[in-house]
C-alpha positions in Angstrom: 20.4 31.5 -16.0 23.8 29.9 -16.0 23.4 26.2 -16.7 27.0 25.2 -17.0 28.2 26.2 -13.5 29.9 23.2 -11.8 31.3 24.8 -8.6 29.9 27.5 -6.4 31.9 29.1 -3.6 29.9 31.4 -1.3 32.2 31.1 1.7 32.2 34.1 4.2 29.3 35.8 2.5 27.1 36.1 5.6 24.3 34.1 4.0 21.6 33.3 6.5 18.9 30.5 6.6 16.6 32.2 4.1 19.3 32.4 1.4 20.0 28.6 1.6 16.3 27.9 0.9 16.4 30.0 -2.2 19.7 28.2 -3.2 18.0 24.8 -2.6 15.2 25.8 -5.0 17.7 26.8 -7.7 19.9 23.6 -7.2 16.8 21.4 -7.7 16.7 22.1 -11.4 20.3 23.0 -12.1 21.8 20.5 -14.6 25.5 21.0 -13.8 26.3 22.1 -10.3 28.4 19.5 -8.5 30.3 21.2 -5.7 29.2 23.7 -3.1 31.5 25.6 -0.7 29.7 27.4 2.1 32.3 27.7 4.9 32.0 30.4 7.5 28.3 31.3 7.0 25.6 31.6 9.6 23.6 28.7 8.2 21.5 27.6 11.2 19.4 24.4 11.5 16.9 25.6 8.9 19.7 26.3 6.4 21.2 22.9 7.0 17.8 21.3 6.2 17.9 23.0 2.8 21.4 21.9 2.1 20.7 18.3 3.2 17.6 18.1 1.0 19.6 19.4 -2.0 22.3 16.8 -1.4 20.1 13.8 -0.7 17.0 14.4 -2.9 16.5 11.2 -5.0 17.1 11.4 -8.7 13.6 10.6 -9.7 12.4 13.7 -7.8 15.1 16.0 -9.2 16.7 14.3 -12.2 18.6 17.5 -13.1 20.2 17.8 -9.7 23.9 16.8 -9.9 25.1 18.2 -6.5 27.4 15.7 -4.9 29.5 17.7 -2.4 29.0 20.5 0.1 31.8 21.7 2.3 30.2 23.0 5.6 33.4 23.7 7.6 33.3 26.5 10.2 29.6 27.2 9.7 27.5 28.5 12.6 23.9 28.7 13.9 21.5 31.4 13.0 17.9 32.3 13.7 15.2 32.7 11.0 14.5 36.3 10.1 11.5 37.4 12.0 9.5 38.4 8.9 9.9 34.8 7.5 9.1 32.9 10.7 5.7 31.6 9.5 7.2 30.7 6.0 9.7 28.1 6.9 9.2 25.3 4.4 8.2 22.0 6.0 9.0 19.4 3.4 7.4 16.4 5.2 4.1 18.2 5.6 3.7 21.6 4.1 -0.1 21.5 4.7 -1.3 24.9 6.0 -2.5 28.3 5.2 0.0 31.0 4.3 -0.7 34.7 4.3 1.1 37.5 2.5 3.7 35.5 0.6 5.6 38.2 -1.2 6.2 36.9 -4.7 8.3 40.0 -5.5 11.1 38.5 -3.4 13.3 35.5 -4.3 12.2 33.7 -1.0 8.5 34.1 -1.8 8.9 32.8 -5.3 11.1 29.9 -4.1 8.5 29.1 -1.4 5.6 28.8 -4.0 7.8 26.9 -6.4 8.7 24.4 -3.6 5.0 23.9 -2.9 4.4 23.2 -6.6 7.3 20.8 -6.7 6.2 19.1 -3.5 2.7 18.4 -4.9 4.4 17.1 -8.1 6.6 14.7 -6.0 3.6 13.3 -4.2 1.6 13.0 -7.4 -1.1 15.3 -6.2 -2.7 17.5 -8.9 -2.1 21.2 -8.4 -5.8 21.9 -8.4 -6.2 19.5 -5.5 -3.1 20.6 -3.5 -3.8 24.3 -3.8 -7.3 24.4 -2.2 -7.3 28.2 -2.6 -4.9 30.8 -3.9 -5.3 34.5 -4.3 -3.0 37.3 -5.5 -3.6 40.6 -3.8 -6.9 39.0 -2.5 -8.1 38.3 -6.0 -8.5 34.7 -7.4 -6.5 34.2 -10.6 -8.6 33.9 -13.7 -6.1 31.9 -15.7 -3.0 29.8 -15.3 -0.7 31.3 -12.6 2.2 28.8 -12.9 3.7 26.5 -15.5 6.4 23.9 -15.8 9.4 24.6 -18.0 9.7 21.7 -20.4 13.4 22.1 -20.8 14.5 22.5 -17.2 11.6 21.0 -15.2 11.5 24.2 -13.1 8.1 25.7 -12.1 7.6 29.2 -13.4 5.5 31.6 -11.3 3.8 34.2 -13.4 2.8 36.5 -10.5 4.8 39.0 -8.5 2.1 40.1 -6.0 1.4 39.1 -2.4 -0.3 35.7 -2.3 -2.7 33.9 0.0 -2.2 30.1 -0.2 -4.1 27.3 1.3 -2.2 24.0 0.6 -2.7 20.4 1.5 -1.0 17.1 0.7 -3.7 14.8 2.2 -3.8 12.3 -0.6 -5.5 9.1 0.7 -4.5 6.9 -2.2 -1.1 6.3 -0.7 -2.5 4.5 2.4 -6.1 3.5 1.7 -5.2 0.0 0.7 -2.7 -0.6 3.4 -3.5 -3.9 5.3 -2.3 -2.6 8.7 -1.6 0.6 10.5 2.1 -0.3 10.5 2.3 -0.5 6.8 0.1 2.6 6.4 2.5 4.6 8.5 5.5 3.3 6.5 3.8 4.2 3.2 2.7 7.5 4.5 6.3 8.4 5.5 7.7 7.2 2.1 5.6 9.8 0.4 6.3 12.5 2.9 9.9 12.1 3.8 13.1 11.6 1.8 14.3 8.0 2.0 18.1 7.9 2.1 19.7 5.3 -0.1 23.4 4.4 0.1 24.1 6.5 -3.0 22.4 9.6 -1.5 24.0 9.0 1.9 27.5 9.5 0.6 27.1 13.3 0.0 25.5 13.6 3.5 28.4 11.7 5.0 31.0 13.9 3.2 29.2 17.0 4.4 29.2 15.7 8.0 32.9 14.9 7.8 33.7 18.4 6.6 32.5 19.9 9.9 34.8 21.1 12.6 32.9 21.1 15.9 30.4 18.9 17.7 27.9 21.8 17.8 27.9 21.9 14.0 27.5 18.1 13.7 24.6 18.0 16.1 22.9 20.9 14.3 23.3 19.1 11.0 21.9 15.9 12.5 18.9 17.8 13.9 18.3 19.0 10.4 17.8 15.4 9.2 15.2 14.3 11.8 12.2 16.1 10.2 12.7 15.5 6.4 14.5 12.1 6.1 14.1 8.4 6.6 17.4 6.9 7.4 18.7 3.4 8.0 20.2 1.9 11.1 23.6 1.6 9.4 23.5 5.3 8.7 23.1 6.1 12.4 25.8 3.7 13.4 28.2 5.5 10.9 27.4 8.9 12.4 28.0 7.4 15.9 31.3 5.8 14.8 32.6 9.2 13.6 31.8 10.8 17.0 31.6 8.1 19.7 31.3 10.7 22.5 28.1 12.1 20.8 26.4 8.7 20.6 23.6 9.4 23.2 22.8 12.7 21.5 22.8 11.1 18.0 20.5 8.3 19.1 18.1 10.8 20.8 18.0 13.2 17.8 17.6 10.5 15.1 15.6 7.9 17.0 12.3 8.7 15.2 14.0 9.0 11.8 15.4 5.5 11.7 13.2 3.2 9.5 13.0 0.1 11.7 10.3 -1.5 13.8 12.2 -2.7 16.8 14.3 0.3 18.1 16.0 -1.6 20.9 19.3 -1.8 19.0 19.4 2.0 19.0 19.3 2.2 22.8 21.9 -0.6 23.0 24.4 1.7 21.3 24.5 3.8 24.5 26.9 2.2 26.9 27.0 4.6 29.8 24.2 3.7 32.3 23.3 7.3 33.2 23.3 8.4 29.6 21.2 5.3 28.7 18.6 6.2 31.4 18.4 9.7 30.1 18.1 8.5 26.5 15.3 6.0 27.5 13.4 8.7 29.2 13.7 11.0 26.1 12.5 8.3 23.7 10.1 6.4 25.9 6.8 7.6 24.2 8.0 6.5 20.8 9.6 3.3 22.1 6.4 2.1 23.7 4.0 3.5 21.1 2.0 0.7 19.5 0.7 1.8 16.0 -1.4 -1.4 15.9 -3.4 -0.3 18.8 -3.1 3.5 19.0 -6.1 4.3 21.2 -4.6 6.1 24.1 -4.0 9.5 25.7 -0.8 11.4 24.7 1.2 14.3 26.0 4.0 15.2 23.6 6.8 17.8 23.8 7.1 18.6 20.1 10.7 19.9 20.5 11.6 16.3 21.4 12.2 14.4 18.1 10.8 11.1 19.5 7.6 12.8 20.8 7.2 14.6 17.5 7.6 11.2 15.8 4.7 9.8 17.8 2.5 12.8 16.7 3.4 12.2 13.0 2.6 8.5 13.3 -0.7 9.3 15.0 -1.7 11.7 12.2 -0.9 9.0 9.6 -2.9 6.4 11.5 -5.8 8.8 11.9 -5.9 9.4 8.1 -5.9 5.6 7.5 -8.6 4.9 10.1 -10.7 7.7 8.8 -10.6 6.4 5.2 -11.5 2.8 6.4 -14.4 4.0 8.5 -15.9 6.3 5.9 -15.5 3.6 3.2 -16.7 0.7 5.4 -20.1 2.1 6.5 -19.0 2.5 10.1 -21.2 4.9 12.1 -19.3 8.1 13.1 -18.5 8.3 16.8 -16.2 11.3 16.5 -16.6 14.5 18.5 -17.4 16.8 15.6 -18.9 14.4 13.1 -15.9 14.3 10.7 -14.6 10.8 11.5 -11.5 12.3 13.1 -10.0 10.1 15.8 -8.6 12.9 17.9 -10.4 14.4 20.9 -9.6 16.9 23.7 -6.9 18.6 21.6 -4.7 21.1 23.4 -1.5 22.9 22.5 0.3 24.4 25.4 -3.0 23.8 27.3 -5.0 25.9 24.9 -7.8 24.0 23.1 -7.8 23.8 19.3 -9.7 21.9 16.7 -7.8 19.3 14.6 -8.6 18.8 11.0 -6.5 16.4 8.9 -6.8 18.6 5.8 -5.8 21.9 7.2 -3.9 21.5 10.5 -0.1 21.4 10.4 2.0 20.1 13.2 4.0 22.8 14.9 7.7 22.3 15.9 7.3 23.7 19.5 4.9 23.4 22.3 3.3 20.6 24.4 0.6 18.8 22.4 -2.1 16.9 24.4 -4.8 14.8 22.8 -6.7 11.5 23.0 -6.8 9.2 20.0 -9.7 6.7 19.5 -9.7 4.3 16.6 -13.2 3.9 15.0 -12.4 0.3 14.2 -14.0 -2.3 16.5 -13.5 -6.1 16.5 -15.9 -8.2 14.5 -15.8 -11.9 14.4 -12.1 -12.4 15.3 -11.1 -15.5 17.1 -10.8 -15.0 20.8 -7.4 -15.3 22.4 -6.8 -18.5 24.3 -7.6 -17.9 28.0 -4.5 -19.7 29.0 -2.3 -17.2 27.1 -4.2 -14.3 28.7 -3.7 -15.8 32.2 0.0 -16.4 31.5 0.4 -12.7 30.7 -1.3 -11.8 34.0 1.0 -14.2 35.9 4.1 -12.6 34.3 2.9 -9.1 35.2 2.1 -10.3 38.7 5.6 -11.7 39.2 7.3 -8.6 37.9 8.8 -6.1 40.3 8.1 -3.2 37.9 6.0 -0.3 39.0 2.3 -0.2 37.9 2.9 2.4 35.2 5.6 0.2 33.6 3.2 -2.8 33.7 0.6 -0.8 31.8 3.2 0.2 29.2 4.3 -3.4 28.8 0.7 -4.5 28.3 0.2 -1.8 25.7 3.1 -3.0 23.6 1.4 -6.4 23.1 -2.3 -5.3 23.3 -2.8 -5.5 19.5 -2.4 -9.3 19.7 -5.4 -9.7 22.1 -9.0 -10.4 21.3 -10.8 -10.2 24.7 -14.3 -11.1 25.9 -16.0 -8.9 28.4 -15.0 -11.5 31.1 -11.3 -11.3 30.0 -11.5 -7.5 30.3 -13.0 -7.8 33.8 -10.0 -10.0 34.8 -7.4 -7.5 33.4 -9.1 -4.5 35.0 -9.3 -6.3 38.4 -5.6 -7.1 38.2 -4.7 -3.4 38.5 -5.3 -1.2 41.5 -8.6 0.7 41.7 -8.6 4.5 41.8 -5.8 6.8 40.9 -2.1 6.3 41.7 -1.0 8.3 44.7 1.1 11.5 44.4 4.8 10.7 43.8 4.2 7.2 42.4 7.2 5.9 40.4 6.8 6.4 36.7 4.2 9.1 36.8 4.8 12.1 34.7 5.7 14.9 37.1 4.1 17.5 34.8 0.7 15.8 34.6 -2.3 17.7 36.0 -4.3 14.5 36.7 -2.9 11.5 38.3 -3.3 8.4 36.2 -5.7 5.5 36.9 -4.3 2.2 35.8 -7.8 0.7 35.3 -9.0 3.7 33.2 -5.8 3.3 31.1 -6.3 -0.4 30.6 -10.0 0.0 29.7 -9.2 2.6 27.1 -6.3 0.5 25.8 -8.4 -2.6 25.5 -11.6 -1.0 24.3 -10.9 -1.7 20.6 -9.5 -5.1 21.4 -12.6 -6.4 23.2 -15.6 -8.0 21.6 -18.6 -5.7 22.4 -21.4 -8.1 23.0 -24.5 -5.9 23.5 -26.9 -8.5 25.0 -30.7 -8.5 25.0 -32.1 -7.5 28.4 -33.2 -11.0 29.3 -29.5 -12.1 29.2 -28.1 -9.0 30.9 -28.7 -10.5 34.3 -26.2 -13.3 33.9 -23.9 -12.2 31.0 -21.5 -9.4 30.8 -21.3 -6.6 28.2 -18.7 -3.9 28.3 -20.5 -0.6 28.1 -23.0 -1.4 30.8 -23.6 -2.1 34.5 -21.2 -5.0 34.7 -18.0 -3.3 33.7 -17.9 0.4 32.7 -20.6 1.4 35.1 -19.8 -1.0 37.9 -18.7 1.1 40.9 -17.1 -2.0 42.5 -14.7 -2.1 39.5 -14.3 1.6 38.5 -14.9 4.7 40.7 -17.0 7.5 39.3 -14.0 9.7 38.5 -12.6 6.9 36.3 -16.0 6.6 34.5 -16.0 10.3 33.8 -12.4 10.1 32.5 -13.2 7.1 30.2 -16.2 9.0 28.7 -14.0 12.0 28.1 -11.3 9.9 26.4 -13.6 7.6 24.3 -16.6 9.9 23.7 -20.3 9.7 24.4 -21.2 7.3 21.6 -18.6 4.8 22.7 -19.7 4.9 26.3 -23.5 5.4 26.2 -25.6 2.5 27.4 -28.9 2.9 25.6 -30.5 0.0 27.5 -30.1 1.9 30.8 -30.6 5.5 29.8 -33.0 6.1 32.7 -32.7 5.5 36.4 -35.4 2.9 36.6 -34.4 -0.5 37.9 -33.4 -2.4 34.9 -32.8 -6.1 34.5 -29.5 -5.9 36.3 -30.8 -3.8 39.2 -28.1 -1.3 38.6 -29.9 1.2 36.3 -29.2 4.2 38.6 -25.4 3.7 38.2 -25.3 3.5 34.4 -24.3 6.5 32.3 -23.3 8.1 35.6 -26.8 9.7 35.9 -30.3 9.8 34.3 -29.8 13.6 34.0 -28.1 14.8 30.8 -26.6 18.0 29.6 -25.8 17.8 25.9 -24.1 20.4 23.7 -26.0 20.0 20.4 -23.2 21.7 18.5 -21.1 18.5 18.9 -22.0 15.5 16.8 -21.7 12.8 19.5 -23.9 14.7 22.0 -26.3 15.6 19.3 -26.7 11.9 18.5 -27.4 11.0 22.2 -30.0 13.8 22.4 -31.6 12.6 19.2 -31.8 9.1 20.7 -33.5 10.3 23.8 -36.0 12.5 21.8 -36.8 9.6 19.4 -37.2 7.2 22.4 -39.4 9.7 24.3 -41.7 9.8 21.3 -42.3 6.0 21.3 -42.2 5.1 25.0 -45.3 5.8 27.1 -45.5 8.1 30.1 -44.0 11.5 30.8 -40.4 10.6 30.1 -38.5 13.9 29.3 -38.5 15.8 32.5 -36.9 19.1 33.7 -36.0 20.1 30.1 -34.0 23.2 29.3 -32.5 24.5 26.1 -30.2 27.5 26.0 -31.6 28.3 22.5 -35.0 29.2 24.2 -33.7 32.1 26.2 -37.1 33.8 26.3 -38.5 30.9 28.2 -35.7 31.0 30.7 -36.3 34.7 31.3 -40.0 34.2 31.9 -39.6 31.1 34.0 -41.8 29.0 31.7 -40.9 25.3 31.2 -39.4 24.1 28.0 -41.3 21.4 26.1 -39.6 19.6 23.3 -41.5 20.6 20.1 -42.6 18.2 17.4 -40.2 20.0 15.0 -37.4 18.3 16.9 -38.3 15.0 15.2 -36.4 13.4 13.7 -33.5 15.9 14.2 -33.2 18.6 16.9 -31.3 21.9 16.1 -27.6 21.6 16.0 -26.9 24.4 18.5 -27.4 25.2 22.1 -27.2 23.1 25.3 -30.1 20.7 25.8 -30.5 19.2 29.3 -33.2 16.8 30.6 -33.9 14.0 33.0 -35.1 10.8 31.3 -37.6 8.6 33.1 -39.5 5.4 32.2 -41.8 5.3 35.2 -41.1 4.7 38.8 -40.4 1.0 38.3 -39.5 1.1 34.6 -43.0 0.1 33.5 -42.7 2.1 30.3 -39.3 0.7 29.1 -39.3 -0.7 25.6 -36.1 -2.6 25.4 -36.3 -3.6 21.7 -37.1 0.0 20.6 -34.0 1.3 22.5 -31.8 -1.2 20.7 -33.5 -0.4 17.3 -33.1 3.3 17.6 -29.5 3.2 18.9 -28.5 0.7 16.2 -28.8 3.6 13.7 -26.8 6.1 15.8 -24.0 4.2 17.6 -21.0 2.2 16.4 -21.6 -0.3 19.2 -23.3 -3.5 18.0 -26.8 -3.2 19.5 
């Protein structure tokens, strides 16, 4: 191809978003092209993303790329061609499965070359990044791509339809990060394009070449997904279009690489516009990466909400690596050390997997995140400091929801004892907030409980002292009758919500797994009931069932009562009782729903406290 071309004018050629992606692929390895003129073309936001990447890609990623100017005057929006909708290249995270990629077309070949180049940039081996690839449903026997030594371009040797399964989940970039904050920063540095002053100049020139505010906002929206910009870059954009400052702040809020984002909001001077901007960016503004355990409802079209989802995925990967490498017992829902639970997209459930799930650009994403990391021997926070925080919250005129948000922003600095947690829970109102309470999301299906939110928030910031039964009468421990299963502190609905958000293994009190009167005389309240219905297909419920079965084998008396298992349908049809077979030791089958009532005698005469702790110590992350 032509390697001496310095200027390319494709004005008024009717080139849509797909054409610009192909052009971006060509520019990446072109050694001479400096100026690009694209006026009066239906570029669209996706096309702007391609042009912006071509302009600002750092030299070390594209050493041949000389493009320094792009004239974008009188361009317009455009939709992605329907047949290419699933093949929009997501630079920041191209992880996913792609079907029927037509390599006989320029777009298909550019797409596959971009994946190869993306793996190269992240220093991930092609054999690792491409988990699976087929051409016309046949796995290639030999080399299907190669890198041209002269130009650095990837050469695709196939022209068939391809099936591609691709991932960029390389843990080496974050596994040694000392904190979640640094892990997120390192993660983004490998996923997004950091904009230096030198690479900002072509972007600024392109922005200045535009004629309308609609064009400018479309261009800025194209930056939010693929770039990390600096505060000075955002202020320059705002200085060019002061009347667009609220929109600019809202669009680029998540892309600005700075910890304290208060200065961004201070740029908005109009009170009504500031209030709207605060509402739009609230979830990211209050998000605390150093204590991410929480419930989230994120509108993915909102750049700030999407920024929260991206940060959570980075934190999940970091936590997962630490838990797997640190010998921490797995408390996840599915036994894969994933921190996400109760995942829904547009209210439809889905299963998150960090190696295959890609974040969509539209829809409402709902999920709970639970960090697997618990406190160890950290120094407890001075009680005077904790009391001063409560005094400040008590004197504040903010609504309850705002007080919970404020507490979340500093929660990472606390190390609580169970007694401290009791004090903080008692400060907030019991039960759920009434309908129409200020600060409550009007779209939520379940009214929030401040105490449930604070319990979940502080769960990983509290020392979990699982006491021997002889001390349980006088001393508190968190997952037990004094706090979590104390109906004077939390109503049953909040207990159910906490179990749903944190999971069975984080909320199961093995000491009081039966309704017999235990040392605290509260056994009937603990674990909500002595009757269990456990889906053995889920890791956490399987582990609880395994505990009960192992315990039933060592404690005397008839302890597993009213047993049912959906896998024994023939017994259900005949009305015969189900008896747990010996083959269920040490592991029951990993399918079906197993239900039972566990008893240790009328007065708890068969309870073996030490055995309960010994068995659960091998199954639960709590320190029995």
